C-alpha positions in Angstrom: 3.9 -26.1 5.7 0.9 -23.8 5.4 1.8 -22.9 1.8 2.2 -26.6 0.9 -1.2 -27.4 2.4 -2.8 -24.5 0.6 -1.4 -25.6 -2.7 -3.2 -28.9 -2.3 -6.6 -27.3 -2.0 -9.0 -27.0 -4.9 -8.3 -23.3 -5.4 -4.8 -23.6 -3.9 -3.0 -21.1 -6.1 -5.3 -18.2 -5.3 -5.4 -19.1 -1.6 -1.6 -19.3 -1.5 -1.2 -15.8 -3.1 -3.7 -14.2 -0.7 -2.0 -15.8 2.2 1.3 -14.1 1.2 -0.2 -10.6 1.2 2.4 -9.3 3.7 5.3 -10.7 1.6 3.7 -9.3 -1.5 3.7 -5.8 0.0 7.3 -6.3 1.0 8.2 -7.1 -2.6 7.3 -3.6 -3.7 11.0 -2.7 -3.5 13.4 -1.5 -0.9 13.2 2.2 -1.7 9.6 2.6 -0.5 8.3 5.0 -3.3 6.1 2.2 -4.7 4.6 1.7 -1.3 3.7 5.4 -1.2 2.0 5.0 -4.6 0.3 1.9 -3.3 -0.9 3.6 -0.2 -2.2 6.4 -2.4 -4.2 4.0 -4.5 -5.7 2.4 -1.3 -6.7 5.8 0.1 -8.2 6.8 -3.3 -10.2 3.6 -3.5 -11.7 4.1 -0.1 -12.8 7.7 -0.7 -9.8 10.0 -0.2 -8.8 12.5 -2.9 -5.1 12.5 -3.7 -3.7 16.0 -4.1 0.0 15.4 -4.3 2.5 12.5 -4.0 6.0 13.2 -2.7 5.7 17.0 -2.6 7.8 19.6 -0.7 6.0 21.8 1.7 7.6 24.8 3.4 7.0 24.8 7.1 7.8 27.5 9.7 11.2 26.1 10.4 12.1 23.7 7.6 11.1 22.4 4.1 9.5 18.9 4.4 9.1 16.2 1.8 5.5 14.9 2.4 4.8 11.5 1.1 1.1 12.1 0.4 -1.2 15.1 0.6 -4.8 14.0 0.5 -8.3 15.4 1.1 -10.9 13.8 3.3 -14.1 15.7 3.1 -13.0 19.3 3.7 -9.8 18.4 5.5 -6.3 18.5 4.1 -4.4 15.5 5.4 -0.7 14.9 5.8 0.3 11.3 5.2 3.6 9.9 6.2 4.4 6.4 4.9 6.9 4.1 6.6 7.8 1.1 4.6 9.8 -2.0 5.6 11.0 -4.6 3.2 12.1 -7.2 5.8 10.2 -9.3 8.3 10.5 -8.6 12.0 10.6 -4.8 11.7 8.3 -2.6 13.8 7.3 1.0 13.2 7.9 2.7 16.5 7.7 5.9 18.5 10.3 7.7 16.4 8.2 7.5 13.3 5.1 8.7 15.1 7.1 11.6 16.6 8.6 12.9 13.4 5.2 12.6 11.6 3.7 14.8 14.3 6.7 17.2 14.2 6.1 17.7 10.4 2.4 18.2 11.0 3.1 20.9 13.7 5.7 22.7 11.6 3.5 22.9 8.5 0.5 24.4 10.3 -1.9 25.7 9.3 -1.5 23.9 5.9 -2.8 20.6 7.2 -5.9 19.8 9.3 -4.9 16.2 10.3 -2.2 13.6 10.1 -1.8 9.9 9.3 1.0 7.5 9.7 0.7 4.5 7.3 3.0 1.5 7.5 3.2 -2.1 6.3 4.3 -3.5 9.6 3.0 -3.6 13.1 3.4 -0.5 15.3 4.8 -0.4 18.8 2.6 0.1 21.8 4.5 3.4 22.6 3.7 4.7 19.1 0.0 3.8 19.5 -0.1 5.6 22.8 1.6 8.7 21.5 -0.5 8.8 18.4 -3.7 8.6 20.5 -2.5 11.4 22.7 -1.7 13.9 19.9 -4.6 12.9 17.7 -2.6 11.2 15.0 -4.2 8.4 13.1 -2.4 5.2 12.2 -3.0 2.6 9.5 -0.8 -0.4 9.8 -0.6 -4.2 9.9 -3.1 -5.4 12.5 -4.0 -1.8 13.6 -6.6 -0.4 14.1 -7.9 -3.9 15.1 -11.1 -3.9 13.0 -9.9 -1.6 10.1 -6.3 -2.4 9.7 -4.2 -2.2 6.5 -4.8 -5.9 5.6 -8.5 -5.6 6.5 -9.0 -2.7 4.1 -7.0 -4.5 1.3 -8.9 -7.7 1.7 -12.4 -6.1 2.0 -11.9 -3.9 -1.1 -9.7 -6.3 -3.2 -6.8 -3.8 -3.2 -4.1 -6.4 -3.5 -0.8 -5.1 -4.9 0.4 -6.2 -8.3 3.2 -8.2 -6.5 0.6 -10.6 -5.2 1.1 -12.3 -8.6 4.7 -13.1 -7.9 5.9 -11.0 -10.8 9.6 -10.5 -11.5 11.4 -7.3 -10.6 11.5 -6.4 -14.4 7.7 -7.0 -14.7 7.2 -4.8 -11.5 9.2 -2.1 -13.2 7.1 -2.3 -16.3 3.7 -2.3 -14.5 4.7 0.5 -12.2 5.8 2.6 -15.2 2.2 2.1 -16.6 0.9 3.2 -13.1 -0.5 -0.3 -12.6 0.0 -0.9 -8.8 -3.2 -2.8 -7.9 -3.5 -6.4 -9.2 -7.1 -5.8 -10.3 -6.0 -3.0 -12.6 -4.7 -5.5 -15.2 -8.4 -6.6 -15.7 -9.0 -3.1 -17.1 -7.0 -4.0 -20.2 -7.5 -6.3 -23.1 -4.9 -9.1 -22.8 -3.6 -8.6 -26.3 -3.2 -4.8 -25.8 -1.5 -5.3 -22.4 0.9 -7.9 -23.8 1.9 -5.6 -26.7 2.3 -2.6 -24.3 4.4 -4.5 -21.7 6.3 -6.9 -24.0 5.2 -9.6 -21.6 4.0 -12.8 -23.3 0.3 -13.1 -24.0 0.1 -16.4 -22.2 1.7 -14.9 -19.0 -0.7 -11.9 -19.2 -3.7 -14.1 -19.5 -2.5 -16.3 -16.6 -2.1 -13.1 -14.5 -5.6 -12.0 -15.4 -7.0 -15.5 -14.6 -5.3 -15.5 -11.2 -6.5 -12.0 -10.3 -10.1 -13.0 -11.1 -9.7 -16.0 -8.8 -8.2 -13.9 -6.0 -10.8 -11.0 -6.1 -13.8 -13.1 -6.9 -13.3 -15.6 -4.1 -12.7 -18.3 -6.8 
């Protein structure tokens, strides 16, 4: 009902796409690696320096695959990404526990730890994270600087906000285009030739992105 109502507004298409942000993130794919890339781009845009994506770090007791290794000022930060592609899922205590376990085992390689997820986090996960000094970035949390707040404030909408097909998502991700606004960095003719996506469709994508990020 909301989507139908939005479609009837003057700038309905852009409003409708922005309203579906959570769904757009969930359309990044079931494997989760695109969400890791997306999380990396978000962190990069807000001032973090990306050192490694999906790297193996040898700890005291095990070898760990770390989703993101980033720098914040002089701190080396461990980032664990938890991605859900279905509605109703929560990120819980288990994810917070194993993130902290990896952080402890890889000492002194990391200075701090982050758990980033595209869903809400459970109360127990929040309490545990606060107790051990773990930071969480998720849907609706922290209250004033949550994942969707950062995305909306900085126009960091994923390319899937445009309702692209799975094939188009594959093409764009291959070109390392993960943010919708990145397609504005290209000439439409060049991008059409590069992606083999029709010029009309590329121009429509670019028009919609401008409407989304420029508040119409």
